[in-house]
C-alpha positions as CSV (number, residue, x, y, z in Angstrom):
1,X,17.2,26.5,-34.1
2,X,16.2,23.7,-31.7
3,X,14.3,20.6,-32.5
4,X,11.7,19.4,-30.0
5,X,10.3,15.8,-30.1
6,X,7.0,15.3,-28.2
7,X,5.7,12.1,-26.6
8,X,3.9,11.1,-29.8
9,X,7.1,11.6,-31.9
10,X,6.0,14.9,-33.5
11,X,9.0,17.1,-34.1
12,X,8.9,20.9,-34.0
13,X,11.6,23.4,-34.8
14,X,11.9,26.1,-32.2
15,X,13.9,29.3,-32.6
16,X,16.0,30.1,-29.5
17,X,18.5,32.9,-28.7
18,X,21.7,31.7,-27.2
19,X,24.1,34.1,-25.4
20,X,27.3,33.5,-23.5
21,X,26.5,35.7,-20.5
22,X,23.4,37.6,-19.2
23,X,25.1,40.9,-20.2
24,X,24.8,39.9,-23.9
25,X,21.0,39.9,-23.7
26,X,19.4,42.6,-25.8
27,X,17.1,43.5,-22.9
28,X,16.4,42.2,-19.4
29,X,14.0,39.2,-19.2
30,X,10.7,39.1,-17.3
31,X,11.9,36.2,-15.3
32,X,15.1,34.1,-14.9
33,X,14.5,30.4,-14.9
34,X,17.3,28.4,-13.3
35,X,17.2,25.1,-15.0
36,X,20.6,23.6,-14.3
37,X,21.4,20.7,-12.0
38,X,21.7,21.4,-8.3
39,X,25.5,21.2,-8.3
40,X,25.7,23.9,-11.0
41,X,23.2,26.2,-9.4
42,X,25.6,28.3,-7.4
43,X,27.6,29.2,-10.5
44,X,24.4,30.1,-12.4
45,X,23.1,32.3,-9.6
46,X,26.5,34.1,-9.5
47,X,26.3,34.7,-13.2
48,X,23.1,36.6,-12.6
49,X,24.4,38.6,-9.7
50,X,24.1,41.9,-11.5
51,X,20.4,41.2,-12.2
52,X,19.2,40.5,-8.6
53,X,16.0,42.5,-9.1
54,X,14.6,40.2,-11.8
55,X,12.1,37.6,-10.5
56,X,13.6,34.0,-10.5
57,X,12.1,30.5,-10.9
58,X,13.9,27.4,-9.7
59,X,13.2,24.0,-11.3
60,X,15.8,21.8,-9.6
61,X,15.1,18.4,-8.1
62,X,15.6,17.9,-4.4
63,X,15.9,20.3,-1.6
64,X,18.0,23.4,-1.4
65,X,17.7,25.3,-4.6
66,X,15.2,27.9,-3.3
67,X,17.4,28.6,-0.3
68,X,20.4,29.1,-2.6
69,X,18.6,31.6,-4.7
70,X,16.8,33.5,-2.0
71,X,20.0,33.9,0.0
72,X,21.5,36.0,-2.8
73,X,18.4,37.8,-4.0
74,X,16.9,39.3,-0.9
75,X,13.6,41.1,-1.5
76,X,13.3,39.7,-5.1
77,X,10.5,37.5,-6.1
78,X,11.5,33.9,-6.1
79,X,9.2,31.0,-7.2
80,X,9.8,27.3,-6.9
81,X,9.0,24.8,-9.6
82,X,8.5,21.1,-9.4
83,X,8.8,19.6,-12.9
84,X,7.3,16.1,-13.5
85,X,7.7,16.0,-17.3
86,X,10.4,13.6,-18.4
87,X,12.7,15.4,-20.8
88,X,16.2,14.6,-22.2
89,X,18.7,15.5,-24.9
90,X,19.3,12.8,-27.5
91,X,22.6,12.0,-29.0
92,X,21.5,13.8,-32.2
93,X,20.8,17.0,-30.2
94,X,17.0,16.7,-30.2
95,X,15.2,17.7,-27.0
96,X,12.9,14.7,-26.4
97,X,9.9,14.7,-24.1
98,X,9.5,11.1,-22.8
99,X,6.3,11.7,-20.9
100,X,4.0,14.6,-20.6
101,X,3.9,15.2,-16.8
102,X,3.5,18.8,-15.8
103,X,4.8,21.6,-13.5
104,X,3.9,22.8,-10.0
105,X,4.6,26.4,-9.1
106,X,4.6,28.2,-5.8
107,X,5.8,31.5,-4.4
108,X,8.9,31.2,-2.2
109,X,9.7,34.8,-1.5
110,X,8.0,38.0,-2.4
111,X,5.8,37.9,-5.5
112,X,2.1,38.2,-6.0
113,X,-0.6,35.7,-6.9
114,X,-0.9,37.6,-10.2
115,X,2.6,36.7,-11.2
116,X,2.0,33.1,-10.2
117,X,-1.2,33.0,-12.3
118,X,0.5,34.6,-15.3
119,X,3.3,32.0,-15.3
120,X,0.8,29.2,-15.0
121,X,-1.1,30.6,-17.9
122,X,2.1,30.9,-20.0
123,X,3.3,27.4,-19.3
124,X,-0.2,25.9,-19.9
125,X,-0.4,27.8,-23.2
126,X,2.9,26.2,-24.2
127,X,1.5,22.7,-23.6
128,X,2.9,22.0,-20.1
129,X,0.2,21.3,-17.6
130,X,0.9,23.7,-14.7
131,X,-0.8,24.2,-11.4
132,X,-0.2,26.7,-8.6
133,X,0.5,25.6,-5.0
134,X,0.1,27.5,-1.8
135,X,2.9,25.7,0.1
136,X,6.2,25.7,-1.7
137,X,7.9,23.4,0.9
138,X,5.1,20.8,0.7
139,X,5.3,20.9,-3.1
140,X,9.1,20.5,-3.2
141,X,9.2,17.8,-0.6
142,X,6.4,15.9,-2.3
143,X,8.4,16.1,-5.6
144,X,11.4,14.8,-3.7
145,X,9.4,11.7,-2.6
146,X,8.6,11.1,-6.3
147,X,12.3,11.6,-7.3
148,X,13.4,8.8,-5.0
149,X,11.6,6.1,-7.0
150,X,14.2,3.8,-8.7
151,X,16.8,6.6,-8.5
152,X,19.6,5.8,-6.0
153,X,18.9,2.1,-6.1
154,X,18.9,2.2,-9.9
155,X,22.2,4.0,-9.9
156,X,23.7,1.1,-7.8
157,X,22.2,-1.9,-9.6
158,X,21.9,-0.3,-13.1
159,X,18.4,-1.6,-13.7
160,X,15.1,0.1,-14.8
161,X,12.7,1.1,-12.0
162,X,10.2,-1.5,-13.0
163,X,12.8,-4.3,-12.7
164,X,13.8,-2.9,-9.3
165,X,10.2,-3.0,-8.0
166,X,9.7,-6.5,-9.2
167,X,12.7,-7.7,-7.1
168,X,11.6,-8.4,-3.5
169,X,15.0,-7.3,-1.9
170,X,15.4,-4.2,-4.0
171,X,11.7,-3.3,-3.4
172,X,12.4,-3.5,0.3
173,X,15.1,-0.9,0.0
174,X,12.8,1.3,-2.1
175,X,9.9,1.0,0.3
176,X,12.0,1.8,3.3
177,X,13.6,4.9,1.8
178,X,10.2,6.2,0.8
179,X,8.7,5.5,4.2
180,X,11.7,7.4,5.8
181,X,11.0,10.4,3.5
182,X,7.3,10.4,4.4
183,X,8.3,10.2,8.1
184,X,10.5,13.3,7.7
185,X,7.7,15.2,6.0
186,X,5.4,14.4,8.9
187,X,8.0,15.5,11.4
188,X,8.4,18.8,9.4
189,X,4.6,19.3,9.4
190,X,4.4,19.1,5.6
191,X,1.4,17.5,3.9
192,X,2.0,15.3,0.9
193,X,0.5,16.8,-2.3
194,X,0.1,15.3,-5.7
195,X,1.7,17.1,-8.7
196,X,0.6,17.4,-12.3
197,X,1.3,14.0,-13.8
198,X,2.6,12.6,-10.5
199,X,0.2,11.2,-7.9
200,X,2.6,11.3,-5.0
201,X,-0.2,11.0,-2.4
202,X,-1.2,7.6,-3.9
203,X,2.4,6.6,-4.0
204,X,2.7,7.3,-0.3
205,X,-0.4,5.4,0.5
206,X,0.7,2.4,-1.5
207,X,4.2,2.1,0.1
208,X,2.5,2.1,3.5
209,X,0.7,-1.1,2.6
210,X,2.2,-4.5,3.4
211,X,5.0,-5.3,0.9
212,X,3.3,-8.3,-0.7
213,X,0.3,-6.1,-1.6
214,X,2.2,-3.0,-2.6
215,X,5.0,-4.5,-4.7
216,X,3.0,-6.0,-7.6
217,X,0.9,-2.8,-7.9
218,X,3.9,-0.4,-7.8
219,X,5.9,-2.6,-10.2
220,X,3.3,-2.0,-12.8
221,X,2.9,1.7,-12.1
222,X,6.6,2.5,-11.8
223,X,7.5,0.5,-14.8
224,X,5.6,2.9,-17.1
225,X,6.0,6.1,-15.2
226,X,9.1,7.6,-16.8
227,X,8.4,6.8,-20.5
228,X,11.7,4.9,-20.9
229,X,14.0,7.6,-19.5
230,X,16.5,6.5,-16.8
231,X,16.5,8.4,-13.5
232,X,19.2,11.0,-13.1
233,X,21.4,9.2,-10.6
234,X,21.5,6.1,-12.8
235,X,22.6,8.2,-15.7
236,X,25.3,9.9,-13.7
237,X,26.6,6.5,-12.3
238,X,26.8,5.2,-15.9
239,X,28.9,8.3,-16.9
240,X,31.4,7.4,-14.2
241,X,32.4,11.1,-13.7
242,X,31.4,14.4,-12.2
243,X,29.1,15.2,-9.3
244,X,25.6,13.9,-8.8
245,X,22.5,15.3,-7.1
246,X,22.3,12.6,-4.4
247,X,23.2,15.1,-1.6
248,X,20.1,17.1,-2.5
249,X,17.9,14.1,-2.8
250,X,18.6,11.3,-0.3
251,X,21.1,13.5,1.4
252,X,18.4,16.1,2.1
253,X,16.3,13.5,3.8
254,X,19.2,12.4,6.0
255,X,19.9,16.0,7.1
256,X,16.3,16.8,7.8
257,X,16.1,13.5,9.8
258,X,18.9,14.7,12.0
259,X,17.2,18.0,12.6
260,X,13.9,16.2,13.5
261,X,15.6,13.4,15.4
262,X,14.2,10.8,13.0
263,X,16.5,8.0,12.0
264,X,17.1,7.6,8.2
265,X,19.3,4.5,8.0
266,X,18.4,3.4,4.4
267,X,18.7,6.9,2.9
268,X,22.0,7.3,4.7
269,X,23.3,4.0,3.4
270,X,22.3,5.0,-0.2
271,X,24.2,8.3,0.1
272,X,27.3,6.5,1.4
273,X,27.2,3.8,-1.3
274,X,26.7,6.3,-4.1
275,X,29.6,8.3,-2.9
276,X,31.8,5.2,-2.9
277,X,30.5,4.1,-6.4
278,X,31.4,7.6,-7.7
279,X,35.1,7.1,-7.0
280,X,35.5,3.3,-7.2
281,X,34.8,1.9,-10.7
282,X,35.4,-1.7,-9.4
283,X,32.6,-1.3,-6.8
284,X,30.3,0.2,-9.5
285,X,30.8,-2.7,-11.9
286,X,30.6,-5.2,-9.0
287,X,27.1,-4.0,-8.0
288,X,25.7,-3.3,-11.5
289,X,23.3,-6.0,-12.5
290,X,23.6,-7.8,-9.2
291,X,20.5,-7.2,-7.0
292,X,21.8,-9.6,-4.3
293,X,25.1,-7.6,-3.9
294,X,23.2,-4.3,-3.7
295,X,20.8,-5.6,-1.1
296,X,23.8,-7.0,0.9
297,X,25.7,-3.7,0.6
298,X,22.8,-1.6,1.8
299,X,21.9,-3.9,4.6
300,X,25.5,-3.9,5.9
301,X,25.6,-0.1,6.1
302,X,22.1,0.0,7.7
303,X,23.4,-2.5,10.4
304,X,26.6,-0.5,10.9
305,X,24.4,2.5,11.8
């Protein structure tokens, strides 16, 4: 039995079946939803290697999940998902929904529009606003832009996104990483699309405005966007152990920038700093709560090129 807490505090008991391996299922599922972090995806895909013919749905943040799944499931239907609902597991074991958000779905490999429509209908019936998209890459990269907000910077400075956007120096880092991401999308020929519960197109338009105009607007919007849940990279930095998804977030932008010959100095600096923070507790504690030190550290790495 699982307890789900909705945005309004309503709690619902949900019956779920838990098995140790796919072979323990009483019958094959209609679709396999890979809902693990990017760094755990390869193991999850391998666990389902004997069920390669079952359609799969990826829900990971960042770039790379779809490629990982399609490479091992040739000819099988694979769909990509971009989840904007903010969900977390509380200390008491309750699955809490912090903000409603929604889900974007797109066919990545094989599949039919009928399957896409059926999945959209099923998720909508379950209370998750879901929309189909024609271009999976544009959908996933647009979600990546949204995932950048307050994420890597928040992991370094250990502040909420709203506080980050109210600080001029930290906002400059945020703005520049987002502008770099938008530049990569343009170089790749991908349009920015808005997702259910995440108006990424408006975000891109706002960050392109002069900083004195954009900062107060975005500080208000970003401050309320996550419903009180910290971004994933900040949560990881606070744990002080294990891998993070930065290489599939800011790291994906750096790699795409190299391919497109577009410089990504701020995203590169953030990737480097987060890697150092992950192995150096002293650096992590020295940057946490100190916007000036974070700004200086990022600026130094940008200059070093």
